[in-house]
N, C-alpha and C positions, 0 to 999 in steps of 0.2 A: 506367408507362413500359414499353413493349414491348421485348423483347430484340431487339437489332439484331445482325446478323451480316454479316461481310465475309469475303473469302477470305484465308487465311494466305499470306504471301509465300513461304513455303518449300514447303508441301505442297498448297496450293490448297483445302484443306477449309475449311468454315465455322468462323469464330472470332468470339466475342463481344467487341468492343472495350471494352465497359463493365465487364468483369470485371477485378478488381485484378491477377490473375496474368497477364493478357494483355500481351505486350510490344508496344510501338509504336516505330516508327522516328521519329527527330527530326532536324531540321536545327538546327545550333547552331554557336557559335564556341567553340573550345577553346584554352586557354592552359596550357602545362605549369606545374605547381606547383613550388615551390622544393624540396620534400622528396618528390618523386614525386607521383603523382596528377595531377589537372588541375582547372582552373577552367572550367566549362561555363556559358556565358551565352547569353541571347537564344534560348532553346529554342523551336522551332516544330514542331508535329506535322506529319508528311507524309501522314497518312492510310493508312499501311501498318501492318499488324498481324501478329503471329505467336503460335502456341501456345508455352507454356513448354517443352514436350518437344521441339518443333522447334528452338528456340533452343539447348537443351542439346545436341542431336545435332550441330547445325552447329558449335557451339563445340568439340565433341569430334572434329571433322573428318569426320563422317559426312554424306554427302549425303542429305538427307531423302527426296528423290524416288527414290533408289535403295536405301532401307533394306531393302526386302524381298529384295534380291539378296544381302544380307550373311548 
């Protein structure tokens, strides 16, 4: 199986969706849990992927496309 690449939704660079560490966006239904957390059901992939580092920076509030300006 050849390596497939798509563009990262945050930085636009190639990312391999077949790697375990690659994040993917999903569409799903979410129901709040009784003790926090949530129950996520009927997950469907949307075809959008991201590098782990890009996700970490976005979670930290750093705009990935402007990282070189920091």
